[in-house]
C-alpha positions in Angstrom: -30.8 -25.9 25.5 -29.4 -23.3 23.2 -28.3 -21.2 26.2 -26.5 -24.3 27.7 -24.9 -25.0 24.4 -23.6 -21.4 24.1 -22.2 -21.6 27.7 -20.5 -24.9 27.0 -19.0 -23.5 23.8 -17.5 -20.5 25.5 -16.2 -22.6 28.4 -14.5 -24.9 25.9 -13.2 -21.9 24.0 -11.6 -20.3 27.1 -10.1 -23.6 28.1 -8.6 -24.1 24.7 -7.2 -20.6 24.4 -5.5 -20.8 27.8 -4.4 -24.4 27.9 -3.5 -25.6 24.4 -0.8 -22.9 23.7 1.2 -24.0 26.7 1.8 -27.4 25.1 3.9 -25.7 22.4 6.2 -23.8 24.7 8.7 -26.6 24.5 8.9 -25.8 20.7 9.5 -22.1 21.4 6.4 -21.1 19.6 4.7 -18.0 21.2 1.3 -18.6 22.6 -0.1 -15.8 20.5 0.9 -17.6 17.3 -0.8 -20.8 18.5 -4.0 -18.8 19.5 -4.0 -17.3 16.0 -3.7 -20.7 14.4 -6.6 -21.9 16.6 -8.7 -19.2 15.2 -7.8 -20.4 11.7 -8.6 -23.9 12.7 -12.0 -22.8 14.1 -12.8 -21.2 10.7 -11.8 -24.2 8.7 -13.7 -26.7 10.8 -16.7 -24.4 11.4 -16.8 -25.4 15.1 -17.0 -21.8 16.2 -18.5 -18.7 14.6 -17.2 -15.2 15.1 -19.7 -13.2 17.1 -20.1 -9.8 18.8 -19.1 -11.3 22.2 -15.7 -12.5 20.9 -15.2 -9.2 19.1 -15.9 -7.3 22.3 -13.5 -9.5 24.3 -10.9 -9.0 21.6 -11.3 -5.2 21.7 -10.9 -5.2 25.5 -7.8 -7.3 25.1 -6.1 -5.1 22.6 -7.0 -2.0 24.5 -5.6 -3.5 27.7 -2.4 -4.4 25.9 -1.8 -1.0 24.5 -2.8 0.6 27.8 0.0 -1.5 29.3 2.4 -0.5 26.6 1.6 3.2 27.2 2.2 2.9 30.9 5.6 1.4 30.2 6.7 4.9 28.9 8.8 6.5 31.7 9.3 10.1 30.8 12.4 10.7 33.0 14.2 7.7 31.3 13.1 8.9 27.8 14.4 12.4 28.5 17.7 11.0 29.8 18.2 8.9 26.6 16.8 11.4 24.1 20.0 11.3 22.1 19.9 7.5 21.7 16.2 7.5 20.7 16.7 10.5 18.3 19.4 8.7 16.4 17.6 5.4 16.3 14.4 7.0 15.1 16.2 9.0 12.5 17.6 5.9 10.9 14.3 4.0 11.4 12.5 6.9 9.7 14.9 6.8 6.8 14.4 3.1 6.4 10.6 3.6 6.6 10.8 6.2 3.8 13.0 3.8 1.7 10.7 0.8 2.2 7.6 3.0 1.5 9.2 4.2 -1.8 10.0 0.5 -2.7 6.5 -0.8 -2.0 4.9 2.2 -3.8 6.8 1.4 -7.0 7.0 -2.4 -6.7 3.3 -2.9 -6.2 2.0 0.3 -7.8 0.2 1.3 -4.6 -0.8 4.7 -3.5 1.3 6.5 -0.9 -1.0 6.0 2.1 -1.3 2.2 1.9 2.4 2.0 1.0 3.1 3.8 4.3 0.9 1.4 6.3 2.5 -1.6 4.6 5.9 -0.2 5.6 4.8 0.3 9.2 3.6 -3.4 9.2 7.0 -4.5 8.1 9.2 -2.3 10.3 7.4 -1.6 13.6 8.2 -3.7 16.6 5.1 -4.7 18.6 5.9 -3.3 22.0 3.3 -5.0 24.1 4.1 -8.4 22.6 7.9 -7.8 23.0 7.6 -6.7 26.6 5.5 -9.7 27.5 8.1 -12.0 25.8 11.2 -10.4 27.4 11.2 -12.8 30.4 11.4 -15.8 28.0 14.4 -14.2 26.2 16.5 -14.1 29.4 18.4 -11.0 28.5 20.4 -9.1 31.1 19.2 -5.8 32.6 21.0 -3.5 30.2 19.7 -5.5 27.2 16.1 -5.5 28.6 16.2 -1.8 29.1 17.5 -1.0 25.6 14.9 -3.3 24.0 12.1 -1.5 25.9 13.5 2.0 25.1 13.8 1.4 21.4 10.5 -0.6 21.1 8.5 2.1 22.9 10.1 5.0 21.1 9.6 3.4 17.7 6.0 2.5 18.4 5.1 6.0 19.5 6.5 7.4 16.2 4.8 4.6 14.3 1.4 5.4 15.8 1.9 9.1 14.9 2.8 8.2 11.3 -0.2 5.7 11.2 -2.5 8.4 12.4 -1.4 10.9 9.8 -1.4 8.3 7.0 -5.0 7.2 7.8 -6.4 10.7 8.2 -4.6 12.5 5.3 -7.2 11.6 2.7 -8.0 15.3 2.7 -6.7 18.4 4.5 -10.1 18.9 6.1 -10.2 15.3 7.5 -6.7 15.6 8.8 -7.4 18.9 10.5 -10.6 17.7 12.1 -8.9 14.5 13.3 -6.0 16.4 14.8 -8.5 18.7 16.6 -10.4 15.7 17.9 -7.1 14.0 19.0 -6.0 17.2 20.8 -9.4 17.3 22.5 -8.9 13.7 23.8 -5.4 14.4 25.0 -6.4 17.7 26.6 -9.2 16.0 28.5 -6.9 13.5 30.2 -5.5 15.8 33.0 -9.0 16.9 33.9 -10.3 13.3 34.0 -7.4 12.0 36.1 -7.6 14.9 38.5 -11.4 14.5 38.8 -11.0 10.8 39.6 -8.2 11.4 42.1 -10.3 13.9 44.0 -13.8 12.6 43.9 -13.5 8.8 43.5 -10.1 7.5 44.7 -10.5 8.7 48.4 -13.6 6.6 48.7 -12.6 3.7 46.5 -8.8 3.3 46.9 -8.5 0.3 44.6 -10.6 1.7 41.8 -7.6 3.1 39.7 -7.2 -0.2 37.8 -10.8 -0.2 36.6 -10.6 3.6 35.8 -7.5 3.1 33.6 -9.1 0.2 31.8 -12.5 1.8 31.1 -10.9 5.1 30.1 -8.7 3.2 27.7 -11.7 1.4 26.1 -13.7 4.6 25.8 -10.7 6.5 24.4 -10.1 3.6 22.0 -13.6 3.7 20.7 -13.4 7.5 20.2 -10.2 7.3 18.3 -11.6 4.5 16.2 -14.7 6.6 15.5 -12.5 9.3 14.0 -10.8 6.7 11.9 -7.5 6.4 13.8 -8.1 2.9 15.3 -8.7 2.1 19.0 -5.2 1.2 19.9 -4.1 4.9 19.7 -6.7 5.9 22.3 -5.6 3.1 24.7 -2.0 4.0 24.2 -2.7 7.7 25.0 -4.5 6.7 28.2 -1.5 4.6 29.2 0.9 7.5 28.7 -1.4 9.8 30.7 -1.6 7.2 33.5 2.2 7.2 33.8 2.4 11.0 33.4 -0.1 11.6 36.2 0.8 8.8 38.5 1.8 11.4 41.2 -2.0 12.0 41.7 -2.2 8.5 43.1 0.7 8.5 45.7 -0.7 5.6 47.7 -0.6 3.3 44.7 2.5 1.4 43.5 2.8 1.8 39.7 4.5 -1.6 39.4 1.7 -3.4 41.1 -0.8 -1.7 38.7 1.4 -2.7 35.7 1.4 -6.3 36.9 -2.3 -6.2 37.3 -2.7 -4.9 33.8 -0.3 -7.5 32.5 -2.4 -10.3 34.1 -5.6 -8.7 32.8 -4.3 -8.4 29.2 -3.0 -12.0 29.4 -6.6 -13.1 29.9 -8.2 -11.0 27.1 -5.5 -10.7 24.5 -5.9 -14.3 23.3 -9.3 -13.4 22.1 -7.8 -10.8 19.8 -5.4 -13.3 18.2 -8.2 -15.9 18.0 -10.4 -13.3 16.2 -7.5 -12.4 13.9 -7.1 -16.0 13.0 -10.8 -16.4 12.3 -10.7 -13.4 10.0 -8.1 -15.1 7.8 -9.4 -16.4 4.5 -7.4 -19.6 3.8 -9.0 -20.0 0.4 -7.3 -16.9 -0.7 -3.8 -18.2 0.1 -1.7 -18.9 -3.0 1.9 -19.9 -3.6 2.6 -16.3 -4.6 1.4 -15.1 -1.1 3.8 -17.6 0.5 6.7 -16.7 -1.7 6.1 -13.0 -1.2 5.8 -13.4 2.6 9.1 -15.3 2.7 10.7 -12.6 0.4 9.5 -9.9 2.8 11.1 -11.9 5.7 14.4 -12.5 3.9 14.8 -8.9 2.9 13.4 -7.0 5.9 14.8 -9.0 8.8 18.5 -8.4 7.9 17.7 -4.7 7.3 16.1 -4.4 10.7 18.8 -6.3 12.5 21.4 -4.2 10.7 19.7 -1.0 11.8 20.5 -1.9 15.4 23.9 -3.5 14.8 25.4 -0.7 12.7 25.5 1.6 15.6 27.1 -1.1 17.8 28.4 -0.4 21.3 29.9 3.0 20.5 26.5 4.7 20.8 24.4 2.4 22.8 27.2 1.8 25.5 26.5 -1.9 25.4 29.2 -4.5 24.5 29.1 -5.4 20.8 28.5 -9.1 21.5 25.3 -8.2 23.4 23.8 -6.2 20.5 22.5 -9.1 18.4 20.0 -10.3 21.1 18.7 -6.8 21.3 18.2 -6.6 17.5 16.5 -10.0 17.5 14.2 -9.1 20.4 12.9 -6.1 18.4 11.9 -8.2 15.4 8.3 -9.3 16.4 5.6 -7.3 14.8 2.7 -9.5 15.8 0.1 -7.3 17.4 0.9 -4.1 15.6 1.3 -6.0 12.3 -2.1 -7.8 12.6 -3.8 -4.5 13.3 -2.2 -2.8 10.3 -3.0 -5.8 8.1 -6.7 -5.5 9.2 -6.6 -1.8 8.3 -5.1 -2.5 4.9 -7.8 -5.1 4.2 -10.8 -3.1 5.4 -9.9 0.5 4.6 -7.7 0.2 1.5 -9.0 -3.1 0.0 -5.5 -4.1 -0.7 -4.6 -7.0 -3.0 -5.3 -10.2 -0.9 -1.9 -11.7 -1.9 -0.1 -8.8 -0.3 -2.4 -9.0 2.8 -1.6 -12.7 3.2 2.1 -12.1 2.5 2.2 -9.6 5.3 0.5 -12.1 7.6 3.1 -14.7 6.8 5.9 -12.2 7.4 4.4 -11.2 10.8 4.1 -14.7 12.0 7.7 -15.6 10.9 9.1 -12.5 12.4 7.4 -13.2 15.7 8.8 -16.7 16.0 12.4 -16.1 15.0 13.7 -14.6 18.3 12.6 -17.6 20.3 14.8 -19.9 18.1 17.8 -17.7 17.6 18.2 -15.3 20.5 20.4 -17.8 22.4 22.2 -19.0 19.3 23.8 -15.9 18.0 27.5 -16.6 18.4 28.0 -17.2 14.7 25.9 -14.2 13.7 27.9 -11.9 16.0 31.1 -12.6 14.0 29.4 -11.4 10.9 28.7 -8.0 12.3 
């Protein structure tokens, strides 16, 4: 009877996570936000308890999402647009330093948690943004620029996050760097071994190989304190880098398969994140601080893109605002960083909740305003 009850519970959970969010599409609310709120509701009502199965499904989901994000990195395109990326990342890095300094002094935080807070406020969530692009209905040039800037920024943000998390001591940082170098160095060997020994006899096994390697690499990077999404992202980059080893496979087909796979498992991550939220700790100060983060940071982030305008990006000025708005969502990356701040740095719960509110607001905004930017264009 207990077994039947568990099975029925999970069937109802899967049905809820995959069906209920679609009812809110008409209101332009992302499915991820609804799934997150369902997790909050489950905690409040007590109808579902967070367990190891849900946590495992959530880990697979986030690994698949960052594997997919890593595979979106096309080296030839990145090299071709190095100048654009370099300039964007220079200004983004300057803004990151400024925000870190502000948080450090305003909240009297140490430098390391201040950096993580700043990353949560400024880093676009590439996987979420790429999945949302179809709904934004941008033209090809705009889609390309959004992907380029989001991917470039997230790569640097992951590097900064890694250094910030591991810089507690010179010894820890050195050992972590060596471990990371070992993981990266193993990739060519693993891909070559798979291409020669497995793929000829199992031509459709590449998808499973990518996914399992991403999960394993994710667990390894989490073990060294760098969080699992870094390992999954590295595998995604390696998969794109060594795609020539699989000449019979269409990379776009593999990407679509990963997108579908992550679409199934990622809701469990948002649901788990919602269940981890402590509503009893929410205060008016958290709400006001979250809104303040939103009011201050969103114009800064939009301005970061708009100030270079069409002269550098080679895109008409009137098309820049949708690009800037598309880069606002921080949902996945933001939730991960909030979790890190909560568990590793034991940050003030009001700041944690404020960052959560900011993340949710910033991930909803593009849906409402990306097609209504005529008035805003005149400002810039």
